[in-house]
C-alpha positions in Angstrom: 80.2 115.5 67.8 82.3 115.2 71.0 86.1 113.5 70.8 88.4 112.4 73.3 90.4 115.6 72.7 87.3 117.7 73.4 88.8 119.0 76.5 92.1 119.8 74.7 90.5 121.4 71.7 87.7 123.5 73.8 89.4 125.6 76.2 85.7 126.6 77.4 84.9 123.2 78.6 86.5 122.4 82.0 84.2 119.7 83.4 80.9 118.0 83.2 80.4 118.9 86.9 80.9 122.4 86.4 79.0 122.7 83.2 75.3 123.4 84.5 73.9 123.0 80.7 74.6 119.3 80.9 72.0 117.6 80.2 70.8 120.6 78.2 67.9 119.1 76.2 64.5 118.1 77.5 62.8 114.8 76.6 61.4 114.3 73.3 59.0 111.8 71.7 61.9 110.4 69.6 64.1 109.6 72.3 64.6 105.7 73.1 62.3 104.6 76.1 64.2 103.5 78.9 67.4 105.3 78.1 68.9 107.8 80.6 72.2 109.1 82.0 72.9 106.4 84.3 72.1 103.5 81.8 74.5 105.2 79.5 77.1 105.7 81.9 76.9 102.4 83.2 77.1 100.8 79.5 80.4 103.2 79.1 82.0 101.6 82.0 81.0 98.0 80.5 82.4 99.0 77.3 85.7 100.6 78.6 86.1 97.6 80.7 85.8 95.1 77.7 87.4 97.2 74.7 89.5 100.0 76.3 89.7 103.6 76.0 91.3 103.6 72.3 88.3 101.4 70.8 85.6 103.6 73.0 83.3 105.7 70.6 79.8 107.1 70.7 78.9 105.1 67.8 80.3 101.7 69.4 78.3 102.8 72.7 75.2 103.4 70.8 75.3 100.1 69.1 75.6 98.2 72.6 72.5 100.0 73.6 70.8 99.5 70.5 69.9 103.0 69.9 71.4 105.6 67.5 74.7 107.6 68.2 72.4 111.0 67.9 70.1 110.0 70.8 73.1 109.7 73.2 73.5 113.6 72.9 70.4 114.2 74.6 71.8 113.2 77.7 75.6 114.2 77.3 77.2 117.2 75.3 80.4 115.5 74.4 82.3 112.1 74.5 84.5 113.8 77.4 81.5 114.3 79.4 80.6 110.7 79.1 84.2 109.5 79.9 84.1 112.0 83.1 80.8 110.4 84.3 82.2 106.7 83.7 85.4 107.7 85.6 83.6 109.1 88.7 81.4 105.9 88.8 84.2 103.6 89.0 85.8 106.0 91.8 82.5 104.9 93.7 83.8 101.6 93.9 86.6 102.6 96.5 85.5 101.4 99.7 85.6 103.8 102.5 87.8 102.7 105.5 86.3 101.4 108.6 86.1 104.1 111.1 86.9 102.0 114.4 90.5 101.5 113.2 93.7 103.6 113.6 95.0 105.8 110.7 97.7 103.1 109.5 95.0 100.6 109.0 92.6 103.1 107.4 95.4 104.4 105.3 96.2 100.6 103.9 92.5 99.9 103.5 92.1 103.1 101.2 95.3 102.5 99.4 94.4 98.8 98.7 90.9 99.7 97.5 92.0 102.3 95.3 94.6 100.0 93.8 91.8 97.4 93.2 89.7 100.0 91.3 92.9 101.0 88.9 93.3 97.4 88.4 89.7 96.5 87.4 89.6 99.4 85.2 92.8 99.9 83.3 91.3 103.0 81.2 90.8 104.7 84.5 94.2 105.9 85.2 94.6 107.8 81.8 91.4 109.6 82.3 92.2 110.5 86.0 95.2 112.3 84.5 93.1 114.1 82.2 90.1 115.5 84.0 89.7 117.4 87.3 88.3 114.4 89.2 85.6 116.5 91.1 82.7 114.3 90.7 80.8 113.2 93.8 82.7 109.8 94.2 86.1 111.3 93.3 85.5 114.0 96.1 84.4 111.5 98.6 87.7 109.6 98.0 89.6 112.8 98.3 87.9 113.6 101.7 88.7 110.2 103.0 92.3 110.5 102.1 92.7 114.0 103.7 90.9 112.7 106.8 93.2 109.6 107.4 96.4 111.6 106.4 95.1 114.4 109.1 94.9 111.5 111.4 98.7 110.6 111.3 99.6 113.6 113.2 101.9 114.9 110.6 102.1 118.8 110.5 99.7 120.6 108.2 102.6 121.7 105.9 103.6 118.2 105.3 100.2 116.5 104.8 99.9 117.0 101.0 103.5 115.7 100.4 102.5 112.4 102.5 99.2 112.3 100.4 101.3 112.4 97.2 103.8 109.9 98.5 101.2 107.1 99.2 98.5 107.8 96.7 100.7 108.4 93.6 102.8 105.4 94.5 99.2 103.4 94.6 98.5 105.2 91.4 101.5 104.0 89.5 101.5 100.6 91.0 97.9 99.9 90.2 98.4 101.4 86.5 101.1 99.0 85.9 99.5 96.1 87.3 96.5 96.6 85.4 98.2 97.3 82.1 100.0 93.8 82.7 96.9 91.8 83.2 95.6 93.4 80.3 98.6 92.4 77.9 98.7 89.1 79.6 94.8 88.4 78.7 95.3 90.0 75.1 98.4 87.5 74.6 96.0 84.6 75.7 98.5 83.7 78.5 98.1 83.6 82.3 100.1 86.4 84.4 103.0 83.7 85.1 103.2 82.4 81.6 103.3 86.0 80.2 106.0 87.0 82.8 108.2 83.7 82.2 107.9 84.3 78.1 109.1 87.9 78.8 111.9 86.8 81.3 113.1 84.2 79.0 113.3 86.7 76.1 115.3 89.1 78.3 117.7 86.3 79.5 118.5 85.4 76.0 120.2 88.5 75.3 123.9 88.7 76.5 123.8 92.4 76.9 121.1 92.0 79.4 122.7 89.4 81.7 124.4 91.5 84.3 120.9 93.3 84.9 119.0 89.9 84.7 121.4 88.4 87.6 120.7 91.3 90.1 117.2 91.5 89.4 116.8 87.6 89.8 118.6 87.6 93.2 116.3 90.3 94.5 113.4 88.5 93.5 114.5 85.3 95.1 115.2 87.1 98.2 111.6 88.6 98.0 110.0 85.3 97.4 106.8 84.3 96.0 105.8 81.5 93.8 103.5 83.6 91.4 103.4 86.8 89.9 100.4 87.7 92.0 102.1 86.6 95.3 105.4 88.5 94.4 103.2 91.6 93.5 101.5 91.5 96.8 104.5 91.3 99.0 106.1 94.3 97.0 102.9 96.4 97.5 102.5 95.2 101.1 106.4 96.3 101.9 106.0 99.4 100.0 103.2 100.5 102.1 104.9 99.6 105.2 107.7 101.8 104.1 105.5 104.6 103.5 103.7 104.1 106.8 107.0 104.1 108.7 108.4 107.2 106.7 105.0 109.0 108.0 105.6 107.8 111.6 109.5 109.1 111.3 108.5 112.4 110.1 105.9 113.0 112.4 108.5 112.0 115.3 110.9 114.6 113.6 108.4 117.4 113.6 107.6 116.7 117.4 111.3 116.9 118.3 111.8 120.1 116.4 
């Protein structure tokens, strides 16, 4: 049956969204009542959220749905198909920006909502790097990003670079944040307790003292009493920096 490596091992498979054969089987009398692709996809998202990508399997999903693993293959051809469907589902959680605001506010809203999705679903960042991301929700997000970047007034040849600067930053920031939350929870600690434990370990090593001193000076200047507050200040300033950079490059293009 399908595996997480289906896409790599099967060069013919490109995307569930391009495979018109899926679902390829008609309903039969031995299919479980009430089971459909939407229900399977929703259960996949819940399982990925609770147990992570590494533990996800068709057998585990079938047990969660109280069906046989074979019955799932009436609705998807491979495990990769199902992961791709789950990924597009969570892309649907990214809220569209308000239409009655300027491009700066819309850009911040999109970036913030994208970050929230990545943090809520730490498995999504890995899958987003493996698949084409051409599902309906992902495409709506891409259109919203293109629309707001066009509104910045940057020359067309610079718009993809601006998109990369903002949203690859958010991808990295949200991925690290989501993994930090996940590790804290796995350790049975709050974010602050986990951070303090890690910092205590680093401070105890003499070879790291010069790094610790400069890092702590920067963190103290930045401010924030909790990990969450420190992270919010960093994210907000980084976005402000990117917006300022877009504005500066737009003005440079106008002067040329």
